Phi, psi and omega in degrees: 000127182279136180267126181285165178298319181296318178295324178300315177301317180293321179295315180294320177299320180291325176302310180301313183295316185287328173300315179297315179298314182298325180283310186293330182291341177262311186292318185293310178295329177293320176298316179297320178299317181291335181263010171092011177280128184285159178296331177295314179295322177294320177299318178296315180302311181296322179299314180297315181301313183290323179292318178296318177300319180294315181299319179299317180294319182289320181292319183273350187310311183283349187247006183304312185285332177285326176283318182118125182297312181299316183300316180294321178296317181294315180297318181299316182287331177293319175298319178304306186293325184280332186265333184305317182303337181290348174298336181282347190259353185211151171244006179288127185298321181294315179296318179298322180297315178299315180297317181298325177295310182291326183271003180053052177283121184275121175286338189260346188083359181235197190296142173208153179090195185278346193304304187296317180301316180290317180295321179298317178293320180296318180294327179295334179277335182272352181215165180207171178059211181291344176295334181293319177297320176299318180298313180293323177298315178296318181297319179285326175300314178299318181297309182292322178298318180292321175298321177297321177295323176298319177294320178296323177297321177297319177297320179296316178299320178299318180291318188275337189244327186234010177077197185236357182282157184291347182263002182289156187227148174285127181275167178298325180294316178298318179298322178299319177293325177298314180296319178298315180297320180292324176296316179299321178300319178297319180294319179296318177298319179303316180295314182296317179293329178294338181275349181296144181257186183288350183298335183274350183272159177236126176283131185298340181282347183274061180283134177077014183296323181234093191294152181303122181290345177300328181293339181257004181271112185297336184272010183302136184271172178291341180286332183229090178283167178301341182260019182304137179290137181300319182301317180298317180294316180299317180295324178296310179296321180300315179297315181295314183289332175295318178298313180298317182290326176302316179293322179294327181295341178287343181228038178300153187302322179301323178279332173297327175303312178298316183298312180290331177292315182285315186285317186237006176061037178293143175259186185300318181296312180297319178294320178298316179295318180301309185281342168297315181295315182297317182285328177293318178294324176296322179296313180296320181295333178297321179288321178296325181301322180299319181288319179295321180297327179294330182269313189256349184096158185293312184295315180299320178294319178302310190279313191274001165260333182284322183301306181295331178296329180284330173295318178297324179299317179297330183282339185307305183288350179276352181287139187283344180215170185297321183299314180290322179298316179295318180300314181294321178297320178294319177299321179300317183287350172290338185242329196295336185254008178292341180281348187289302179295326179291322177296318180295315179294320182297312182290320181294331181287344186271350182230164180285167183307313186288350180257357187288324177295321177299310182295313183292323178294318180291316182290323176288324174296321178297323179294318176294322179297312179295316180296322183292339183281345190249338179302326179296324177291313180297319179299319179294319180294316179297321181291336184285345177086280182299336181262018186310320187261359182301326178304327179295316182292317179296315182297311180299318181295317180293322179296322176297318177300316178301314180301316182293319179294316180302315182293321181296319183288319190250008186297338178269004176233059184280071180311133181270176178304330184264354182278346187284081183282000000 
C-alpha cells in the first residue's frame, strides 16, 4: 500500500508529538516529585488537564469540518509552542495546570487534545476498505514506537545528567532543556500541519459519499439497523469509551511513575527503560492486531485481546518484587493495545465520511473525559500509603466490565477486516 504525502505529514507529526509525550510524561512528574509536589496535587492537575481536553473535543466535535481540520491542528500546536516556556517561570500548581492545558501536556504519555480525533478522521478519508485497518495499525505502531523513544530519551537523560541512584534529582538546568525540547516539538508540529493540503478536509455537501458499511453487514442486529441514527451510535460509543477511559485514568503513566518510585524506588533511568519497553510492545501489538483482525474480525480482536491484558494488570501489584512486577506489566502491554487500531477501524466503518470527524472527536473526547475523572482518585489512593495498589485492581476490574458490555452490545455486528469501507 502506497503512503500518500498527506499521510506522511500526519505520521511525522505524530512521531514528533509522541516522542514529546513519552518523554514529558516521565520527566515532568519525576521533577515534581523531587520538588515536593504530592501525588494528590499531580492527580488533581492531571484531572483538570484531561477534563478540559475532553470538553474541548466534545464541544468542537460537530464543528471540526466546518471550522477546518487543518486550522484546528495548526491553532492547537501554536498554543502548545507559545505556552510551554512558561513552565520555567512558576512552581504554583494552579499556574502549572493552566500551562499544562494550553501546552497539551500528556499525563498518560499518549494522546491528549484534538490531534488524534482529527487525524483519525483525516486518515479515514485517505484510505478505504481493508487498507484502513492497515493504515490505523501503521499509525498506532508509529505512535507507540515514538512514545517508546520518548521514554528511552528520558532514560538517556537520567544516565547522562542525574546518575543512576534512586536518590538522584532532576536539576533546574536539565528541566530547562526538557521545556525547550517540548516547545520545539510544538513548533515542528506547527510546520508539518501547515503543509497539509485540502485532501484531508471534507466538504459538508458531500453527504452519503462513503456509505455506512453497517448497511452491507449481513450480521447487523435488530438493535442497529442500516438506518441507525449517527447520534445514537456516537452516544453508545461515547458511554462505553468513557467507562474504559475512566479505568485507564487510574493507571496513567504519570501516576505509574509515582507508584514505581514509591514502591520500588525507581529513578529516571529505570523508569525510562520500563516505559520504553511498555510502549515498544504496544507498538508491535498494533501491527499484530491488523493480522488478527483479518482472521478473527475487528470486534473479536478488540475484546479477546483486551480481557487477558486486564487480568495481568490486576496481577502487577501482587508481585513480590520489582522484576516480577515489571515482567507482568510488559506482558500486559503485549496485548493491551491491540484493541486500538481495530477499535478505530470498527467505529469509522459505522458512519459516513462526513460524520467521522464528529464520531472520532466525541469518542476521543469521551476518553479524555473518562480518563480525566480518575487521576485525582488514583493520586489520593497512592498518597494514602496503604491503598497504594488499589488503582490497579479498580482499573482492571472496570476494564473487564467494559469488554463484556461492548461484546454483548455489538456481538451481532462483527465487522470484518474487509467490511471497513
